[in-house]
C-alpha positions, 0 to 999 in steps of 0.5 A: 158801169153801163153808161147807156142807162144814163143821159150822156150829158147830165147822167140822169138815169133813163129809168128815172121818173123825170127822164124824157127821151131827147128828139132830133129835128125830124122828131126821131128819138135820140137814145143818148140824151134826155130832153133836158139836155137835147131837144129838136136836134140841138143841145138845150144849153146855147153854149154847147153845140157838140157832144165834144163841148159837154 
């Protein structure tokens, strides 16, 4: 399975109509996550501070 077609946190397909690409704190796009999971350079769940904790 090709995992680069999914959010690496919640597995939302990147071609899904609800998918919005995540951003870093400087506004740059983050290709690994969706905006539901990661936005403005941080994970949206306050209990997650790194990809390792997901």
